[in-house]
N, C-alpha and C positions, 0 to 999 in steps of 0.2 A: 503491500501499501506506498500511496505517493504519502498524505494527511498520514500523522505524527496526535499516538493518543497522546493531551497530557490529561485526559481524566484520574489519569496514572495518578499511585506515587513518583515513580518514574515511570518521563513520559519514552514511547519508543514505537514503533510501527513493524514493530515482530512480532503483534500477536504477543505479549508476554504473558495474559491475562492467563492465557489457556494452555502456562504449563509452570503451575501454584510452584511447585518446585525449587522452577530455578526465578521466579518472583522472591521465593523471601528469603531463596540467600542472598539474592539479588540484591531487596530491603534489609537485610543484615549487614552487608555490607557501605550498605548506604550511607546509613551514621557516625563510623569509620572516618567515610571519605569529604564528610562533611569538617570532621573535629579535623584530621591530616589539613586540608583549606584555610580553616582558620588561627588555626598551631603553623601554617607552612609556605599559606596565600600570600598575597597581598597584605603585606601589615598596614591597621590599623586603621582601612579600608572598608574596612565589612561591613558599617553601618552607615556605608555614601550610601545613597542613588544614583548611580551610573546607565550614561545616557547605550544598552547595550544591547546588541538584534539580539535573537533569543530567535535558530529554526523552526519551523512551523510545516515544513513540505521540506521532502525529497526535489524537486520538481528541477529540473532547470531555472526558471522562471515565479519571480515574487515564494522567492521560500524561507524566506525570513522577513521579520519587525523587529520595530527595533521602539522597548523605549526605556521609561526609569523601569532601571529594578536592582537592588539592593544583590552583591555576588553575591556573597549565601545564598541566597535565596534561588536565582541564576536553577532556570532547570534544567540538568542534566537531564541525558536520556542517549537513548541504543537505537541509529540513524538509520539504518540502511539504506542506500536504492531498491530500487525494485528488481526480483526476479527474472533473470532473461528466460526462457520456456530453451531447451534445449539446447541451454546453451554443452559448450564444449571447453575441455583444457588447454588450448589456446597455443602448447610450447611444448618442446619436453618428449620423458618416453610415453609417457599416456596419448600423446598428440593426436585431437578430430574424439579419443574418448569423452560420455559424460564427465561437467564436475560435476564437484559431489558435493555435496548438502550438509553431510556427517564424512567425516576426519579418520581417514585413509587407517588403518594397525600401523602401517609397516610406517607412513612415514605422521603418528604421533609423537612425538620427541623434536622429531625435525620443523615440524608444527611449530611449536609451542616454547619451544625457545626462543623460533621468528615473535612470537606474536608478541613475550615474555620482554623483551631485549626494546622492538619499537616499542611498548607500554613503558616503557622505561624511561619512555629520552619527555613522554609528555610532565609527566611530574618535576620533572630534577630541573626544567626550566622555567616551570614557573618560581619552585622555588630559586633559583637561580637573580631569578629576576626581582626574588617580594616589596626591597627594600627599598627603588628606581618611586613609586610615588612619591615620596620626601620628598626627592628633586626633580621630580618634573615639568622640564620648560614649556609650557600650557598646559591647560585642562583637558585642552583636542588630543594631545598629544601621553599625559594619566591614561583618559579617556580606552586609547587606543593602545596604548600597553596592559590595559583591563582588557579587552573580547582579546585581544592574542590571548591572555590568562586562563579566562572563562571555559574558552576552547578547548586550548590544551587537553583543559581538564574532560569538557568533553572526547577529547581520542584517546581519553584514558579511561571514560566507559566504553567505548566500544573493545577496548580494544579487553577490558572486563570482565565484559559479556559473553567474548569471543572462550576469552577465559576457564567462565561459570558456564557457562550451557553445553560446554563440548569437551572438558579434562575433567571434565569429577570434579575425584579430593585435591590431586595434584594442582586441578586448576584456579578448585580457592584457597589454594596455602601460597603458588604463587600470589592471585590477586590481593591479596593479604601483603606480602613482602614488598609489592610495590609500595605504601604506605610507609613501609616503615625504611626501606634504604634514604639515605639522605646526598641528594647535589655537596660534593666537596668533602662529607665527612670523611676520616680517615679510614676508618675502624668498618663501616659499614658505606663503601659511596657508589654512584650512579654505575651503571654494567658505560657506560658509551665513552671516556676519556671525554670528549670538547664538554658535553654535562654534566665534568666536579671542577670549570672551571668558571673563577670569580662574572661576575657580572652588575657592576657594580655602577656602571659610569654608562650614560641616555649616550656618548658609540657607541661600547661597548653593544651593548639592547638594541639596534640599531645597523652596526655588523651583524651582530648571531640573528637576526630573522631578515635578512636580508640576505646570511649566506650557510646558514645551518641551516634554518627552517626551506633554503633551498635547499639542503641532500635532503629532507624531510619530502619536499617533496616528490622530490625522485626515487626514493625507497618505495614512497607510499605509490608511483608509479609502475614498477616494480610484483609490488605486491594487490593493488588493481587486480590485478593478466593473470593473477592466479588460480588453478585449478576447486581451491579448494574458493566454494565458490559465500558462503559466506563472508570471511575475512576477506577476497572481491569487495563483494560490496562494502563492507565495513570503509574501505578504502577509498573506493570511492566518490563515498560524500564526506567522505573526511577533506580530498584533494580540493572542493569546497571549499569549504572553510579555511584552508590550508593555505591558499593565490592572499590573502589579506595583509593574514603575519607576512609576506613580502614581498606584500605592496609600501604597508609598515618602514621597511627596515630600506628597500632600496629611495625612497622615497624619505623617511627622513636622513639614509647619509644625504641625498644630493639636496637640500635645504639644508642642511650643513658649510655642503659643500659652498649651494649660492649666497649660506650668507658673510663666507672666510670670500669671497670673491669681490662683492660691493664694498668690505672691506678693508678692502688693494684698491680699490679705484676711490673709494671716498676718498684715503691717507694717501696715495698712491706713496704703498708697494712698502710704509712701516710694517715694520712687523703685528703678524697680527699677533702676539701676546698679549698686548700689549696697551691693545683694543679690546679684550676680549674674547676676540675670537680662535677658530680653532686652527693651528696649519691645516695648511690641505695636502703636506709632509706624513704631521701622523696618523692626517685619517688615511691618509694613503702604508703608511706603520696597520696602524687597525684592521685594515682589511685584508693587509699580508698575518695575521694573527688569525684572524678568523676565522680570515677560508682557508690556511694550509691549516685549520684547528681540524675541516670540518672539512675537508677530502682522507682525512685519516677514516672518516664512521662508514663511509664505502667497502674499508674490507681491504687485506690484501692483494696487490696486481696479476697475483696468480694462487687461485684457492682449491681448494680439495671444496670446501663444502659450497661456493656457488654452482659448482659446473651441480653438487648434490643438491642444491636447487632450481636450477633447471630441466636439468634429467627429471627432477622428482612433478614436473608439474608443482608446487610453491611459491616460485617467484618467480617472472619472468622479465624479460631484457621491455622496460621503458612505453609504450605503443604498440605490445609484444603484437597484439592485431596487425597495426596499421603496416608490419612493416612487410617489404612484400621479401621476404626469405625468406630461409628453411629455418619451417620453424622445431625442428627434431636440433637442426647446431649439434648434429654426427662426425660434418665432415673437414664444415669452418676452421678455421686461423687464422694468430690474430696478433702478427705480428710489433713485438715492443723492444723499448731499448729497457733493461736490465741492468742491478748492477754487481755487478763480481767479481772479485780479484783489482777492486780498488775500481773501476772503471768501470763508461757504459758502452753495450755490445752491443747488438741484436739477434730480440728471439723471435724464434717463432711458437707460439704457445695454443693446443686445441681448443679451437671456438670458449665449449663452455666451463671451460677451468678462469678465461680471461670475462666473466661472465662482474667481475664489479671492474675493467677496466671500462668493459662498454660504456654501464650508465657512470661510469666520471664523465665518460667520452663525455655526457650528454649535457649534465649540469657546471663544467668544463665550460661551453658550446653557451649554454647557459648563461653564466658565472656572466662571462666577453663581452651580452646585447646592455649588462648593467657598468661594464664601462665604459661601452660607447654614450652612455644616458651621460652620467657622468660627463663625461668630456666633451659633451657637447656643452653644459652649464657652463666651462669653464670658460670655450671657446667661446664662447655666447658671452661674457665679459674681458677678452679681449687676453686672459690671466695666460703667462705661459710657465704652464704646467697641466703633465695629463698623465692620467692615472694610467694603471695594466694592475694586468694581471697576477699574478705570483703565476711562478709554473711547479703543475705540480707534481714535478719533485723538491719541492724546498720542502723542508724544515717539518720534515712528515716523520713521527713516533707510529707508524704501522705501516705496514711492506716493508718491502725493493730500499727502499730509498731510505728505510729510515735509517739503514746499517752505515752512510756517509753521508758528510760532506755539500750540501749544495747550493751555488746565487740567486741572490732574485730573479737567474732568466734557463736552473735547470743546469747550471756549466757543471761538472765535480771541482770541489774546492779541499781544501787540505783543516784543520779541527783548529790550524793558529791562522787562514785567514779569513776562517768564520766569526772566531772573536774578533775577529781587529774589525771587522765588517756590520755584525751580527745586528746593533746600537742606532747604523744606517738604514736601518730592513725590516725593525720589532721595536713592538712602545715601551723603550727604556725606564727606567722607575721614577725621570723626573718627568716623561708623556708624559706618565698612568696622574701623576701628585699633580702634575697645571689640566686634567683633564678633568683633575676631579672636585678644582680645586673651583673649577666653572659653577659646579652643578650644584647653582643653589636655583630652589623652588620659583619656579614664576607661577601665580593659579590664582592670576582674577577673569575674568572675563573677557575674551582678547586682546589679552600681555602675550609674547609670550619672547625665551630669556634672548640676552642678545647676542648665542654665540648660531643663536637659529630663524630661518629666515620666517614666516607662514606661511601653510600651503598655502597648495590654488584654490583651495572651496575646500568647506566641511564635510561635512558626514551625513546617509542620508538625508541629503539637499537640504541642512543646513548653516548657517555659516558662520566663519572661521572664529568667531567671538559670541557662540554659544556658549550655553553654561552651560556641560559636556560632566562634567563633575559635578551631584551639590557636594562644595562645601563647608 
């Protein structure tokens, strides 16, 4: 069904009321989730009315309503796109067979691992961003932060439904564990490294939503092709909400760049630090950090796990259904540069083993479009600076390139060279301290912090001076 049943304690379009056992289990999990939200969600803003969108259907058009709501009262729920009759597995060894509506026993552990890893990223990002409301550069930006947060919470619900509904006791235990891990906790951290990184300033937040949420987009695209139909349908609706998160990031970075360019023109090239702006080279360093960290989220370049996921029909390529190619990928090869014995060499890898890199290719290409967008801003202002995307080999902690040192353009260098140049490529403590010093809240409707330009337009047809959060 496209319409969502809001008469239930847990809004859903999966006819939850017909499965009393599952309904009771999820209703038991609900108060634990709310307690987690109040403890680890946006700190000190749970009593404020926020102008948020709430999904009311899973149709392509008119799927959300806007209105004021207190975040703990937000109607999180379980929303899947409609079932496609006669849907088939679109890739791998089961290509052409009927899609599964139950978990195949031989793939149970593999599917659970993928779902838990995806689920863990959702509360992690909320925890990383929980203090940012206190330093919001405007009510518009504060509202966007909270919109991202509540939707990450709903994406957690999507995965928890799958765990509870299809994995029995193991799934319920995994769902409980999702509320117990903590971003950055040395004893009980989140599963993936990027989701343990501090995100304590708004430049980091905009980079996170530009680059880390874009990784999320491509992970969801690959899972939206899954032969396990409930997972595919969950991810397809999540992609609808994910688009806004990347919009927040890319336009946020664009507005910082816009303001810095204005300051440079108004004050004839003076150091914008003296004027309360963020230097373009510092923005570039933050892009380098978050983009390289997010590159790690795709996993190793040569991966038996990726091969098994594809072969099993669990995780495909982005847009697999639209690809004019061999969907079994049995015979294909992927040519990549590998780092062996301290140098780069070209190697042919079985295509299935390179599926992480195939997905990363799409990610890099998508990120290049963002760089073009940023450079159009500086070109319009006539500023002599150009942004660039760091090479995928730069600053890696996961995969074959983590074994060496690489410059910003991917050239192998020595550790000594790295140590001599890293302060030019990644944020220094001085850079971080300066950016943090600018994080002074600006919370009067229509006002914006001096280091960021106002948006081109507001949300839901409202003006940029609308009271998006009632403080």
